[in-house]
N, C-alpha and C positions, 0 to 999 in steps of 0.2 A: 504494500500500500504506500502510495507516495504521500509526502508531507506538503506538497505544493498547494493542495486545497485546504490546508489547515492554517487559518490565520491566527496571528497573535500567539504563537506557540509558547513564547516566554512569558506571556501575561497570565496572571492568576487572578484576574479581576472578574467579578460577576457582571451580569448584564446591567446592573444598576450603576456600575462604576465604582462602588465602594469596595475597597480592598478587603477581602476575606480569604482565609486559608483553611485547609483541612489541618487537623492536628498532625503533628510530625509523625506519630506512629501510624495513623491512618494513611498518610501520604506515602510513607515507606512501604506499607503493605500493598498499596495500590501499584506503586512502581515495581515492586517485586513480582506481583501477579502478572503484570503486563511487560515484564522485562524482554520478552521475545516479540513484542508487538511494536508498531511504529510509535514515535513520539506523539503523532497526531491522535492515535488511539488513546494513549495515556491522557493527553490533554482533554479530549472529549469526555473520558470517564471522570477525570478530575472535576471538570465543570458540571457534569451531571450530578456527581455526589455533592458538590458544593451548592448548586442552585436548583437541582431537580428539573433542569431544562430538557424536555423530551426531544428537542431537535438534535441533541448530542447523541442519541441512542443509535441511529443508523451507522454513524462513524465507528462507534464502539463495536457493534455487532459485526460489521464488515472487517474491522481490524482484527478482531479475535478469530473469525473464520479464516481470514487470510493466512494466519499463522499455521493452520492445519492443512492448507492446500499445497500440493506439490508445485514447485516453481513453474513447471511446464503447463500447468492448468490455470495459473493465476489470471491469465488474460480473460478467462471466462467470467471472472468477477466483474468485468466492465459491462457485461450485458445487463439489461433490465432485470432486477433481482427476482421478479415474478417468474422469469423464465429459467432461472438457474436452479437446477436440482442438486441438492447437497450431495447425495450419493453418486448418482449417475454422471453428473457434469463435473463435480469437484473432487470426487474420489474420497469423500468423507464416509468413514465406516461407523458402525454403532459405537465403538469405543471412542472414536474422535468426537462423536456427538455428545457422549457422556462428559468428556473432558471439556468441550466447548460449553456445555450446560453448567458444569461446575465452575469454570472460569467466569462466566457471565454472572453467576450467583455471587462469587467472591468479589467481583469488581463492581457490579451494579446493585448487589443485594436483592436480586430478583431470581427466585428459584424456578427451575423448570422441572416439573414432576416427571417421574419415571413413566407414568401413565400417559402423559401428554407428549413426551418426546417423540414417539414413533410417527405422530401426525405432522411433525415438522419436516416436510419433504423438500421445501424450497427455501432459498435465502429469504424470500419475502415472508414466508410462513414464520420463520424464526424472528425476523425483524418485527412483524406485527404482534407476535406473541409477547416479546419483550416490551414493546411500546404499550400494549394494552395492560400488561401487569404493572408497569410503572405508573400508568395513569389510573390504576385501580378499576379498570373496566374489564368485565368478563367477556372473553372472546366467544363467539359461537363455535360450535364444534368444528374442528378443522377437517 
């Protein structure tokens, strides 16, 4: 994932402009969890944890998934996410999906249940699931 689309990477300010920060321990845990992801992914996760800004979630989901995709398949992540099948297009297996779910839970504090995981077939399904859970909205059956 490129960092070109990630503005203000070094800024830790919320949308209101008031400087706020995560506690050092929380920031360290977030950095450690995302150590294999891009700085843009970390920044979006940081901002989501700080502000609850749902617009940050697609960047986090894409950045986490990107880490589990083989380099020769990453170009497929540029297609519209509704068309990208996690297993068939990106080579994500069930163990990868468990790891992705666990990482998203650690980073965003949004759990993905074992029962719901098999229904997450596309990148769009995963993104919508995370966004709805973050917003406190129940998704219709996938």
